[in-house]
C-alpha positions, 0 to 999 in steps of 0.5 A: 946104162945100168940095171937097178935092183930094188931090195925091200923088206917083205910084208910082215905079220907076226903074232905081235906086231909093233911100230917097226912092222907098221913102218915096213908094211907102210913102205910096202903099201907105197911100193904096191901103189907105185906098181898099181899106178904105173902098171894098171892106172897109167897103162890103161889110161893110155889104152883109152887115149889111143882107143885100143880094144882091150879088156879092162884089168881089175886090180886091188887099189890100196890108196885108201889104206895109204890114206888111212896111214898117212893122209892128214889131217887125221890118219894113224901117223898124225894121231901117233905124232899128236899123242907123243906131244902129251907127257902122260900119253900111254898105249891105251890113250893112243889106241883109244884115240885111233879107235875114236877117230878112225873106226869109220874107215873101212880098212880099220878095225878094233880087235875084240879082246884088246885095249891097246891094239888096232887092225889094218886091212892091208893089200896083203891081208889083215895085220893087228898092231899092238900100240905098246912101245909105239910112243917110246919108239916114235920119240927115238930121235937123235940129239943135236950133238949127234947130228953135229958129229955126223955132219963132220963126217968125212963120208959124203954119203953120211953128210948127204943123209944128214943134210937131207934129214935136217931139211925134212926136220925143218919142214912143217912136221910135228916136233917134240922137245924143241927148246924155245928161242926168240920168236918161239923158234928152236935154238938149234937148226935141228928139230926133234921130229917124231920117227913116224914123220921122218919115215913118211917124209923119206918115202916121199923123196 
């Protein structure tokens, strides 16, 4: 038997919030939903099933915020990955696309005095993100030579991490920079997948 301790990043909201803050706050939204699912949703369903007399506990369900960030086909991460496919994409074009496609969502807002920002109403509060450097950071992939080197590591942990990452890359996630081989497949087993897709996949393991 053992006791597990989960150490996570705290929710972040700074004067300027970038791609890193979006990923960290996305992870915290996931953990909050996990907590909601087990502590509120499943427990109260069990009370109903067993006909226990109790007072319903109302809670802030953040599933709609998660949908805004990751639910395909149209969400923040999918639009970010899509924009990374275009060589001439800029922070302005990314912000414009997000506002055009997502302004209907109740958790999404357009700041009044910025052309490169957007605001998400998180469970912990509103955070405004600046899209400058989003595209560059989302393309920060590892080249095949680096992957090959890490696969030869003597550390079983490193090997496991890399093998799991390759499996994620070979799934149907957006990729950039892949060289075409026969049948349009990449010559390498590793695809250049955007960081946002990698991060989202890692949270669903």
